[in-house]
C-alpha positions in Angstrom: -39.7 -88.0 73.6 -41.2 -89.2 70.4 -39.6 -91.8 68.1 -40.5 -93.1 64.7 -39.8 -96.6 63.5 -40.5 -98.3 60.2 -42.0 -101.7 59.6 -42.3 -104.0 56.6 -42.6 -107.8 56.2 -39.6 -109.9 57.2 -38.4 -107.5 59.9 -36.0 -108.9 62.5 -38.4 -109.6 65.3 -36.1 -108.5 68.1 -34.8 -105.5 66.3 -38.3 -104.1 66.0 -39.8 -105.1 69.3 -36.9 -104.8 71.8 -36.4 -101.1 70.9 -40.1 -100.3 71.0 -40.4 -102.0 74.5 -37.2 -100.3 75.7 -38.4 -96.9 74.6 -41.8 -97.4 76.2 -40.0 -98.3 79.4 -38.4 -94.8 79.2 -41.9 -93.3 78.9 -41.3 -92.4 75.3 -43.9 -92.5 72.5 -43.2 -94.7 69.5 -45.0 -94.5 66.2 -44.7 -97.4 63.8 -44.9 -96.3 60.2 -45.5 -98.3 57.0 -47.1 -98.0 53.6 -50.3 -99.5 54.9 -51.6 -99.2 58.5 -54.4 -101.7 57.8 -52.0 -104.6 57.2 -50.4 -106.9 59.7 -46.7 -107.3 59.0 -44.9 -110.6 59.9 -41.3 -110.8 61.2 -38.7 -113.3 60.2 -39.6 -115.5 63.2 -43.4 -115.0 63.1 -44.0 -112.1 65.4 -46.6 -109.7 64.1 -46.6 -105.9 64.0 -49.0 -103.2 62.8 -48.3 -99.6 61.8 -50.3 -96.9 63.5 -49.3 -94.3 60.9 -48.5 -94.1 57.1 -45.6 -92.2 55.6 -47.9 -89.3 54.5 -49.2 -88.9 58.1 -45.9 -88.1 59.7 -43.1 -85.4 59.5 -39.6 -85.7 60.8 -39.9 -82.4 62.6 -42.5 -84.0 64.9 -40.1 -86.6 66.2 -36.9 -86.8 68.2 -35.3 -89.7 66.5 -35.7 -92.5 63.9 -35.1 -96.3 64.4 -34.7 -98.6 61.4 -35.1 -102.3 62.2 -33.1 -104.9 60.4 -34.0 -108.3 59.0 -34.9 -108.3 55.3 -37.5 -105.5 55.8 -34.9 -102.9 54.8 -34.7 -104.5 51.4 -38.5 -103.7 51.0 -38.3 -100.3 52.8 -35.5 -99.0 50.6 -37.8 -98.8 47.6 -40.6 -97.1 49.4 -40.4 -93.4 48.5 -42.0 -92.2 51.8 -39.5 -94.2 53.9 -36.5 -92.8 52.0 -37.7 -89.2 52.2 -38.4 -89.4 55.9 -34.9 -90.9 56.4 -33.4 -87.9 54.4 -35.5 -85.5 56.4 -34.3 -86.9 59.8 -30.8 -86.6 58.5 -31.2 -83.1 57.2 -32.4 -82.1 60.7 -29.4 -83.9 62.2 -31.7 -86.0 64.4 -30.5 -89.4 65.7 -31.0 -92.3 63.3 -30.5 -95.8 64.6 -29.7 -98.6 62.2 -29.0 -102.2 63.1 -28.0 -105.3 61.1 -29.4 -105.0 57.5 -31.1 -101.6 58.3 -28.2 -99.8 56.7 -29.8 -100.5 53.3 -32.3 -97.7 54.0 -29.6 -95.0 54.7 -27.6 -96.2 51.7 -30.6 -95.6 49.4 -31.2 -92.2 51.2 -27.6 -91.3 50.4 -26.8 -90.1 54.0 -23.7 -92.2 54.9 -20.9 -90.6 53.1 -18.0 -89.6 55.4 -19.5 -91.4 58.4 -18.3 -94.4 60.4 -20.6 -97.3 61.3 -21.2 -101.0 61.6 -23.8 -103.6 60.5 -24.0 -107.3 59.8 -21.0 -108.2 57.7 -23.3 -109.3 55.0 -24.0 -105.6 53.9 -20.5 -104.2 54.7 -19.7 -103.8 51.0 -23.0 -101.9 50.4 -22.2 -99.5 53.3 -18.6 -99.0 52.2 -19.9 -98.4 48.6 -22.1 -95.6 50.0 -19.1 -93.9 51.6 -19.3 -95.3 55.2 -16.1 -96.3 57.0 -17.2 -99.8 58.3 -15.9 -101.1 61.6 -16.7 -104.3 63.5 -18.0 -103.0 66.9 -21.1 -103.5 69.0 -22.2 -100.0 68.5 -20.8 -96.9 66.6 -22.0 -93.3 67.0 -20.9 -91.1 64.1 -22.5 -87.7 64.0 -26.3 -88.5 64.1 -26.0 -92.1 63.0 -26.1 -94.8 65.7 -25.3 -98.3 64.2 -25.1 -101.8 65.5 -24.4 -105.3 64.2 -27.1 -107.7 65.3 -29.7 -108.6 68.0 -26.9 -109.7 70.4 -25.8 -106.0 70.6 -29.3 -104.6 71.2 -28.6 -103.7 74.9 -25.7 -101.5 73.9 -27.4 -100.1 70.8 -30.5 -99.0 72.6 -28.4 -97.4 75.5 -26.5 -95.4 72.9 -29.6 -94.5 70.9 -31.4 -93.2 74.1 -28.3 -91.2 75.1 -28.0 -89.6 71.7 -31.6 -88.6 71.6 -31.3 -87.0 75.0 -28.2 -85.1 74.0 -29.9 -84.0 70.8 -32.9 -82.7 72.8 -30.7 -80.9 75.3 -28.6 -79.3 72.6 -31.7 -78.1 70.7 -33.9 -76.8 73.5 
Protein backbone atom coordinates (compact mmCIF):
# COMPACT_ATOMS: atom_id res chain seq x y z
CA UNK A 1 0.00 0.00 0.00
CA UNK A 2 1.09 3.53 -0.69
CA UNK A 3 -0.06 6.54 1.36
CA UNK A 4 0.45 10.26 0.87
CA UNK A 5 0.74 12.77 3.70
CA UNK A 6 1.28 16.52 3.71
CA UNK A 7 3.73 18.55 5.78
CA UNK A 8 4.10 22.25 6.56
CA UNK A 9 5.59 24.11 9.50
CA UNK A 10 3.84 23.89 12.86
CA UNK A 11 2.49 20.38 12.19
CA UNK A 12 1.34 18.48 15.30
CA UNK A 13 4.39 16.30 15.89
CA UNK A 14 2.52 13.14 16.94
CA UNK A 15 -0.15 13.53 14.25
CA UNK A 16 2.50 13.41 11.53
CA UNK A 17 5.02 10.96 12.97
CA UNK A 18 2.80 8.39 14.69
CA UNK A 19 0.85 7.64 11.47
CA UNK A 20 4.04 7.45 9.39
CA UNK A 21 5.62 5.02 11.85
CA UNK A 22 2.41 2.98 12.20
CA UNK A 23 2.01 2.66 8.42
CA UNK A 24 5.64 1.63 8.01
CA UNK A 25 5.04 -1.06 10.64
CA UNK A 26 2.36 -2.37 8.26
CA UNK A 27 4.98 -2.46 5.50
CA UNK A 28 3.31 0.40 3.64
CA UNK A 29 5.11 3.13 1.74
CA UNK A 30 4.54 6.73 2.83
CA UNK A 31 5.42 9.79 0.76
CA UNK A 32 5.61 13.13 2.53
CA UNK A 33 4.60 15.99 0.24
CA UNK A 34 5.13 19.75 0.56
CA UNK A 35 5.77 22.86 -1.49
CA UNK A 36 9.53 22.48 -1.04
CA UNK A 37 11.34 19.18 -0.53
CA UNK A 38 14.62 20.98 0.15
CA UNK A 39 13.29 22.55 3.35
CA UNK A 40 13.17 21.14 6.86
CA UNK A 41 9.76 21.64 8.47
CA UNK A 42 9.42 22.08 12.23
CA UNK A 43 6.54 20.74 14.32
CA UNK A 44 4.78 22.51 17.19
CA UNK A 45 7.04 20.76 19.69
CA UNK A 46 10.25 20.89 17.68
CA UNK A 47 10.33 17.60 15.79
CA UNK A 48 11.65 17.98 12.25
CA UNK A 49 10.33 16.55 9.02
CA UNK A 50 11.28 16.73 5.37
CA UNK A 51 9.21 16.09 2.29
CA UNK A 52 10.44 13.56 -0.24
CA UNK A 53 8.07 14.85 -2.96
CA UNK A 54 6.48 18.11 -4.09
CA UNK A 55 2.85 18.52 -5.14
CA UNK A 56 3.69 18.50 -8.83
CA UNK A 57 5.55 15.17 -8.48
CA UNK A 58 2.55 13.16 -7.24
CA UNK A 59 -0.90 12.11 -8.47
CA UNK A 60 -3.74 10.78 -6.33
CA UNK A 61 -4.19 7.78 -8.64
CA UNK A 62 -0.75 6.49 -7.57
CA UNK A 63 -1.80 6.24 -3.89
CA UNK A 64 -4.23 4.25 -1.77
CA UNK A 65 -5.02 6.95 0.78
CA UNK A 66 -4.27 10.43 2.10
CA UNK A 67 -3.43 11.50 5.65
CA UNK A 68 -3.61 15.12 6.73
CA UNK A 69 -1.85 15.91 10.02
CA UNK A 70 -3.16 18.55 12.37
CA UNK A 71 -1.48 21.25 14.36
CA UNK A 72 -1.42 24.65 12.71
CA UNK A 73 0.10 23.29 9.49
CA UNK A 74 -3.40 22.89 7.97
CA UNK A 75 -3.80 26.68 8.17
CA UNK A 76 -0.74 26.93 5.90
CA UNK A 77 -1.70 23.94 3.73
CA UNK A 78 -5.20 25.20 2.96
CA UNK A 79 -3.83 28.04 0.84
CA UNK A 80 -1.43 25.81 -1.11
CA UNK A 81 -3.08 25.10 -4.46
CA UNK A 82 -1.33 21.73 -4.95
CA UNK A 83 -2.46 20.50 -1.54
CA UNK A 84 -6.09 21.45 -2.17
CA UNK A 85 -6.12 19.94 -5.65
CA UNK A 86 -4.66 16.65 -4.41
CA UNK A 87 -7.26 16.53 -1.63
CA UNK A 88 -10.02 17.04 -4.20
CA UNK A 89 -8.48 14.37 -6.45
CA UNK A 90 -8.36 11.80 -3.62
CA UNK A 91 -11.99 12.59 -2.82
CA UNK A 92 -13.06 12.37 -6.48
CA UNK A 93 -11.52 8.88 -6.56
CA UNK A 94 -13.34 8.03 -3.30
CA UNK A 95 -10.02 7.12 -1.66
CA UNK A 96 -9.69 7.20 2.13
CA UNK A 97 -8.78 10.61 3.52
CA UNK A 98 -7.71 10.86 7.15
CA UNK A 99 -8.01 14.13 9.01
CA UNK A 100 -7.22 14.72 12.67
CA UNK A 101 -7.52 17.71 14.98
CA UNK A 102 -7.11 20.91 12.89
CA UNK A 103 -6.54 18.93 9.65
CA UNK A 104 -10.19 19.50 8.71
CA UNK A 105 -9.26 22.97 7.48
CA UNK A 106 -7.82 21.39 4.32
CA UNK A 107 -10.98 19.43 3.35
CA UNK A 108 -13.06 22.52 4.22
CA UNK A 109 -11.11 24.53 1.65
CA UNK A 110 -11.29 21.64 -0.82
CA UNK A 111 -15.08 21.69 -0.44
CA UNK A 112 -15.45 17.93 0.16
CA UNK A 113 -17.25 17.70 3.51
CA UNK A 114 -20.85 18.56 2.65
CA UNK A 115 -23.26 15.83 3.74
CA UNK A 116 -20.65 13.89 5.70
CA UNK A 117 -20.28 13.30 9.44
CA UNK A 118 -17.02 13.75 11.29
CA UNK A 119 -15.07 15.05 14.23
CA UNK A 120 -12.10 17.27 15.03
CA UNK A 121 -10.78 19.44 17.80
CA UNK A 122 -13.69 21.49 19.13
CA UNK A 123 -11.78 24.61 18.07
CA UNK A 124 -12.68 24.10 14.39
CA UNK A 125 -16.15 22.63 14.88
CA UNK A 126 -17.85 25.76 13.50
CA UNK A 127 -15.61 25.72 10.41
CA UNK A 128 -16.51 22.10 9.67
CA UNK A 129 -20.21 22.64 10.27
CA UNK A 130 -20.10 25.71 8.04
CA UNK A 131 -18.69 23.47 5.30
CA UNK A 132 -21.67 21.12 5.62
CA UNK A 133 -20.21 18.45 7.93
CA UNK A 134 -22.34 17.04 10.76
CA UNK A 135 -19.92 17.30 13.69
CA UNK A 136 -19.90 14.74 16.53
CA UNK A 137 -17.63 14.37 19.55
CA UNK A 138 -16.15 10.86 19.11
CA UNK A 139 -12.67 9.32 19.03
CA UNK A 140 -13.00 8.45 15.37
CA UNK A 141 -15.72 8.79 12.74
CA UNK A 142 -15.82 7.06 9.36
CA UNK A 143 -18.18 8.76 6.91
CA UNK A 144 -17.92 7.52 3.34
CA UNK A 145 -14.23 8.04 2.50
CA UNK A 146 -13.47 10.49 5.33
CA UNK A 147 -11.86 9.15 8.51
CA UNK A 148 -11.69 11.83 11.19
CA UNK A 149 -10.40 12.04 14.73
CA UNK A 150 -10.11 14.64 17.49
CA UNK A 151 -6.56 14.76 18.86
CA UNK A 152 -3.33 12.86 19.56
CA UNK A 153 -5.01 10.92 22.40
CA UNK A 154 -7.18 9.23 19.74
CA UNK A 155 -4.33 8.27 17.39
CA UNK A 156 -4.47 4.55 18.20
CA UNK A 157 -8.16 4.31 17.18
CA UNK A 158 -7.74 6.73 14.27
CA UNK A 159 -4.91 4.77 12.68
CA UNK A 160 -6.65 1.43 13.19
CA UNK A 161 -9.72 2.81 11.39
CA UNK A 162 -7.66 4.43 8.63
CA UNK A 163 -5.74 1.20 7.94
CA UNK A 164 -9.01 -0.78 7.89
CA UNK A 165 -10.61 1.67 5.46
CA UNK A 166 -7.63 1.60 3.09
CA UNK A 167 -7.70 -2.22 3.09
CA UNK A 168 -11.46 -2.22 2.38
CA UNK A 169 -10.98 0.31 -0.43
CA UNK A 170 -8.23 -1.81 -2.03
CA UNK A 171 -10.29 -5.00 -1.73
CA UNK A 172 -13.36 -3.34 -3.24
CA UNK A 173 -11.37 -1.85 -6.13
CA UNK A 174 -9.24 -4.82 -7.18
